[in-house]
C-alpha positions in Angstrom: 9.0 33.5 0.9 8.7 33.7 -2.9 9.5 36.7 -4.9 5.8 37.6 -5.8 5.0 37.9 -2.1 8.4 39.8 -1.3 7.5 42.3 -4.1 4.3 43.1 -2.4 6.0 43.2 1.0 8.8 45.6 0.1 6.6 48.9 0.1 5.3 48.1 3.5 8.5 46.8 5.0 10.9 49.5 3.6 9.4 52.5 5.5 9.3 50.6 8.8 13.0 49.7 8.4 13.9 53.1 7.6 11.8 54.6 10.6 13.7 52.5 13.2 17.1 53.0 11.7 17.5 49.5 10.4 18.3 50.6 6.9 19.7 53.6 5.1 19.1 54.0 1.4 19.8 56.8 -1.0 16.9 57.9 -3.2 18.4 56.1 -6.3 18.8 52.7 -4.5 15.4 53.3 -2.8 13.6 53.7 -6.2 15.5 50.5 -7.5 14.3 48.4 -4.6 10.7 49.6 -5.0 10.8 48.9 -8.9 12.5 45.4 -8.5 10.4 42.7 -10.2 9.5 39.2 -8.6 11.7 37.4 -11.1 14.7 39.5 -10.2 14.0 38.8 -6.4 13.9 35.1 -7.0 17.1 35.1 -9.1 19.0 37.2 -6.5 18.0 34.9 -3.6 18.9 31.6 -5.3 22.1 31.1 -3.3 20.4 32.3 -0.1 17.5 29.7 -0.3 20.0 26.9 -1.2 21.9 27.7 2.0 18.7 28.0 4.0 17.7 24.6 3.0 21.0 23.0 3.9 22.7 23.2 0.6 19.9 21.1 -1.2 18.6 22.4 -4.4 15.0 21.7 -5.2 14.7 18.7 -7.6 12.9 19.4 -10.8 9.9 17.1 -11.4 10.3 14.6 -14.3 8.2 14.9 -17.4 6.4 17.9 -16.1 5.7 19.1 -19.7 4.0 15.9 -20.7 2.1 15.7 -17.4 0.7 19.2 -18.0 -0.5 18.2 -21.5 -2.7 15.4 -19.9 -6.0 16.6 -18.7 -7.2 15.9 -15.2 -10.3 13.7 -14.5 -11.7 13.3 -10.9 -13.9 10.6 -9.5 -16.9 12.6 -10.2 -16.2 13.2 -13.9 -16.8 9.7 -15.1 -20.5 10.0 -15.3 -21.4 6.5 -16.3 -19.0 5.9 -19.2 -19.5 2.9 -21.8 -17.3 -0.2 -21.5 -13.7 0.5 -22.6 -12.7 3.3 -20.2 -10.2 2.1 -17.7 -8.3 3.2 -14.6 -4.7 2.0 -14.6 -2.3 1.8 -11.6 0.7 -0.2 -10.5 1.3 -2.2 -7.3 4.9 -2.7 -6.1 5.9 -6.0 -4.8 9.1 -4.8 -3.0 8.3 -6.0 0.6 9.4 -3.4 3.1 11.9 -1.6 0.9 11.9 0.0 -2.5 15.6 -0.6 -3.0 16.7 -2.6 -6.0 14.6 -4.1 -8.8 11.4 -6.0 -8.1 8.2 -7.0 -9.8 5.3 -4.5 -10.4 1.6 -5.5 -11.1 -0.2 -3.4 -13.7 -3.9 -3.3 -12.8 -6.6 -2.1 -15.3 -10.2 -1.7 -14.2 -13.1 -1.1 -16.6 -15.3 1.7 -15.0 -18.5 0.5 -16.4 -18.3 -3.2 -15.5 -15.6 -3.5 -13.1 -13.7 -6.0 -15.4 -10.2 -6.3 -14.0 -6.9 -7.3 -15.8 -3.6 -7.8 -13.9 -0.2 -8.3 -15.6 3.3 -8.6 -14.0 6.0 -6.2 -15.1 9.7 -6.9 -14.3 10.6 -3.2 -13.8 9.1 0.1 -13.9 9.7 1.1 -17.6 7.5 2.9 -20.1 8.3 0.3 -23.0 7.1 -2.4 -20.6 4.0 -0.6 -19.7 3.2 -0.2 -23.4 3.7 -3.9 -24.0 1.6 -4.9 -20.9 -1.3 -2.5 -22.0 -1.1 -3.9 -25.5 -1.4 -7.4 -24.1 -4.4 -6.2 -22.0 -6.2 -5.0 -25.0 -6.4 -8.5 -26.2 -7.6 -9.8 -22.9 -10.5 -7.2 -22.6 -13.7 -8.5 -24.3 -14.2 -5.1 -25.9 -12.0 -2.3 -27.3 -10.4 0.1 -25.0 -11.6 3.7 -25.5 -9.6 5.5 -22.8 -7.3 5.3 -19.9 -6.8 7.1 -16.7 -3.3 7.1 -15.0 -2.0 8.6 -11.9 0.9 11.1 -12.0 3.6 8.3 -11.9 6.6 8.8 -14.1 6.2 5.2 -15.4 2.9 6.6 -17.2 3.6 10.3 -17.7 6.6 9.9 -20.0 7.4 10.4 -23.8 6.7 6.6 -24.6 3.5 5.8 -22.9 1.4 9.0 -23.5 2.4 9.4 -27.2 1.7 5.6 -27.8 -1.9 6.0 -26.4 -2.5 9.0 -28.6 -1.4 7.1 -31.8 -4.0 4.4 -30.7 -6.6 7.1 -30.7 -7.3 6.5 -27.0 -8.4 9.2 -24.5 -5.8 9.7 -22.0 -6.4 11.5 -18.7 -4.9 11.6 -15.2 -5.7 12.0 -11.5 -4.9 14.9 -9.3 -1.6 14.6 -7.5 -1.9 13.0 -4.0 -5.6 12.5 -4.5 -6.1 8.7 -4.5 -9.9 8.8 -4.4 -9.7 10.1 -8.1 -8.8 6.5 -8.9 -11.1 4.8 -6.4 -12.0 2.0 -8.7 -8.5 0.7 -9.5 -7.4 1.4 -5.8 -10.1 -0.8 -4.6 -9.1 -3.6 -6.8 -5.3 -3.1 -5.8 -6.4 -4.3 -2.4 -9.2 -6.7 -3.1 -7.6 -8.5 -5.9 -3.6 -8.0 -6.1 -2.8 -7.7 -2.5 -5.4 -10.5 -1.6 -3.6 -12.7 -4.0 -0.1 -11.7 -3.6 0.2 -10.3 -0.1 2.9 -7.8 0.7 6.1 -9.9 0.1 9.0 -9.1 -2.2 9.1 -10.8 -5.6 11.7 -10.5 -8.3 13.1 -12.4 -11.2 11.9 -13.7 -14.6 10.8 -17.0 -13.4 8.7 -15.4 -10.5 7.1 -13.2 -13.1 6.2 -16.1 -15.2 4.5 -17.8 -12.3 2.5 -14.5 -11.4 1.4 -14.5 -15.0 -0.1 -17.9 -14.6 -1.7 -16.8 -11.4 -3.3 -13.8 -13.0 -4.4 -15.8 -15.9 -6.5 -18.1 -13.6 -7.5 -15.3 -11.3 -8.9 -13.0 -14.0 -11.3 -15.6 -15.1 -12.4 -16.4 -11.5 -12.8 -12.6 -10.5 -14.5 -11.5 -13.6 -17.0 -14.4 -14.1 -17.6 -15.7 -10.5 -16.8 -13.0 -8.0 -19.5 -10.4 -7.4 -18.7 -6.9 -6.2 -20.7 -3.7 -5.3 -21.0 -0.7 -7.5 -21.8 2.8 -6.0 -25.2 4.0 -7.4 -25.4 7.4 -5.6 -23.9 9.5 -3.0 -25.4 12.5 -1.2 -24.6 14.6 1.8 -27.1 15.4 4.5 -25.4 17.8 7.0 -22.3 15.9 8.4 -23.5 12.5 7.1 -22.6 11.1 3.7 -25.3 8.6 2.5 -24.4 6.1 -0.2 -26.5 3.8 -2.2 -25.3 0.7 -4.0 -26.4 -1.5 -6.9 -27.2 -5.2 -6.0 -23.8 -7.0 -6.1 -23.0 -8.6 -9.4 -20.1 -9.9 -11.4 -18.3 -8.0 -14.2 -19.6 -10.7 -16.5 -23.2 -10.1 -15.5 -22.8 -6.3 -15.8 -21.4 -6.8 -19.2 -24.4 -8.8 -20.3 -26.7 -6.2 -19.0 -25.0 -3.3 -20.5 -26.9 -1.9 -23.6 -23.5 -0.7 -25.2 -22.0 -4.1 -25.3 -22.6 -5.8 -28.7 -24.5 -9.2 -29.1 -21.3 -10.8 -30.4 -19.3 -9.9 -27.4 -22.1 -11.2 -25.1 -22.4 -14.4 -27.0 -18.5 -14.9 -26.7 -18.8 -14.2 -23.0 -21.6 -16.7 -22.5 -19.6 -19.4 -24.4 -16.5 -18.8 -22.3 -18.6 -18.8 -19.1 -20.0 -22.2 -19.9 -16.5 -23.7 -20.4 -15.2 -22.5 -17.0 -15.0 -24.7 -13.9 -14.6 -22.3 -10.8 -13.1 -25.2 -8.6 -10.4 -25.9 -11.3 -9.6 -22.1 -11.4 -9.3 -22.1 -7.5 -7.0 -25.1 -7.6 -4.7 -23.5 -10.3 -4.8 -20.2 -8.1 -3.7 -22.1 -4.9 -1.0 -24.1 -6.8 0.6 -21.0 -8.2 0.3 -19.3 -4.8 2.1 -22.3 -3.3 4.9 -21.9 -5.8 5.2 -18.1 -5.1 5.1 -18.8 -1.4 8.5 -20.7 -1.9 9.9 -17.6 -3.6 8.7 -14.7 -1.6 11.3 -12.8 0.3 9.8 -10.6 3.1 13.1 -9.3 4.3 13.6 -6.6 1.7 17.1 -6.2 0.1 18.3 -9.6 1.2 18.6 -12.4 -1.7 17.4 -15.7 -0.6 17.0 -19.0 -2.1 13.7 -20.9 -2.3 12.1 -21.7 1.1 12.3 -25.5 1.5 10.1 -25.2 4.6 7.3 -24.3 2.3 7.2 -27.0 -0.1 4.4 -26.9 -2.6 1.5 -29.1 -1.4 -0.9 -28.1 -4.1 -3.4 -30.8 -5.1 -2.8 -32.5 -8.3 -6.4 -32.4 -9.7 -9.3 -30.1 -9.2 -11.3 -33.1 -7.7 -8.7 -33.6 -4.9 -8.7 -29.9 -4.2 -12.5 -29.7 -4.0 -12.3 -32.2 -1.1 -10.3 -29.9 0.8 -12.6 -26.9 0.5 -14.0 -25.9 3.8 -11.5 -27.9 5.9 -8.7 -25.4 6.0 -10.2 -22.8 7.9 -8.9 -24.0 11.3 -5.4 -24.0 9.8 -5.6 -20.0 9.5 -4.6 -18.2 6.3 -4.4 -20.9 3.4 -2.6 -18.6 1.0 1.0 -19.5 0.7 1.8 -16.1 -0.5 0.8 -14.7 3.0 2.9 -16.9 4.9 5.4 -15.4 7.3 8.9 -16.8 7.6 9.2 -18.6 11.1 12.1 -17.0 13.1 13.9 -19.2 15.7 12.8 -18.4 19.2 15.5 -16.4 21.2 15.6 -17.6 24.6 16.2 -14.8 27.2 18.7 -15.3 29.9 17.4 -14.4 33.3 19.6 -11.8 35.1 20.4 -12.4 38.8 18.3 -10.3 41.2 19.1 -8.9 44.6 16.0 -10.5 45.8 17.4 -14.0 45.2 19.1 -14.5 48.5 15.8 -13.4 50.4 13.2 -15.3 48.5 13.1 -18.1 51.2 12.6 -15.4 53.9 9.9 -13.7 51.9 8.1 -16.9 51.2 8.1 -17.5 55.1 6.7 -14.1 55.8 3.9 -14.7 53.3 3.1 -18.0 54.8 2.5 -16.4 58.2 0.9 -13.2 56.8 -0.5 -13.8 53.3 -1.9 -10.1 53.3 1.6 -8.7 53.4 2.0 -5.8 50.7 5.2 -5.1 48.6 5.8 -1.9 50.7 5.7 -3.8 53.9 8.2 -6.3 52.6 10.5 -3.6 51.3 10.4 -2.0 54.8 11.4 -5.3 56.4 14.3 -5.7 54.0 15.5 -2.2 54.4 15.7 -2.6 58.2 18.1 -5.5 58.0 19.9 -4.4 54.7 19.5 -0.6 54.4 22.4 -0.4 51.9 20.5 -2.6 49.4 16.9 -1.9 49.7 14.8 1.2 49.7 11.7 2.6 48.1 13.1 2.1 44.7 13.0 -1.7 45.1 9.2 -1.5 45.5 8.6 -2.6 41.8 10.9 -5.7 41.9 9.2 -6.9 45.1 5.8 -6.3 43.4 6.8 -8.5 40.4 8.1 -11.2 42.8 4.8 -11.2 44.7 3.0 -11.5 41.4 5.1 -14.5 40.4 4.6 -16.2 43.6 0.9 -15.8 43.5 0.8 -17.2 40.0 2.8 -20.3 41.3 0.5 -20.9 44.1 -2.7 -20.6 41.8 -1.1 -23.1 39.5 -0.3 -25.6 42.5 -3.9 -25.2 43.7 
């Protein structure tokens, strides 16, 4: 219990302890206990609380001062912003473990249009975050106006936040442990990043370069050719939440229809759209995924070489790739980054059973009386071998009967 609650509790607790003889205080000590402050209580009980928690002192939060300076923005606070306001998050490619160093993906999503940019980071470091966001500024068709982070220490530090303020950009953050405050970027983390990369472990400079090639092709395909829904309104009627959506459209189409996007930007986007071949982009995406599939390490913390079993079989040209479209459905998941490493099958050694010497007799009984149950068979066995068979052997006889019935059904 904290000192503020204990201070209020003392005037009630003290008379009850004295009435039942649990505590004897002189008048001077009694006055001091009643006049003690909450801060003094906390200071006096520091060692007691550490001992009560098993000797572990509570860890102070990182960058708490900087985090408190950044205002909070919830999902409902966006209120249809103009293009240039983004939500930013990171996706970890550590497989099943966060031990060691591995690649992170920095995801930025424009709220107004859904325009998505993804960039690989070798490690979680503030200076690398600044470089990646500076690079993303050149990729967005319009100027950035503001960013919304989560409470990650990779963002809430004395490198990233001051840099953004120097760039005259609005900086906000979501509430702690409230992922819906960043619903736009969280959706893209799954629909774009995880869809492309899977959940394997990736590390190393060369792997980051391949990921950069993958995101360079994927950003054009996602932003120009892949439509998505956008929430129009949400209202509650009793226990039911009713949502209405705009017709699905691509970020490129939303940018052309937005009145705040300048004519020069729209013209540049139209020219870029006319130069894009979606099949060539898909071919590049699949080729880089095949290369990454040879580098993925799903067993976290164990360094492995390239998987020769998954050699890259990417088509050489977009034309040959186009001929394979629609023909790989029967092969299952075509993305090489989603492949699971095949483990050698471990054969199980059958242990000897006490029923083995009696199988011939049991089969003879069943041939004469097919309706025999496991309890009847156990009873017959216990009559001739009481030291081996009893009610406990009922389950193994049942399994034997099931196996024999399957064998007979196969023979028929």
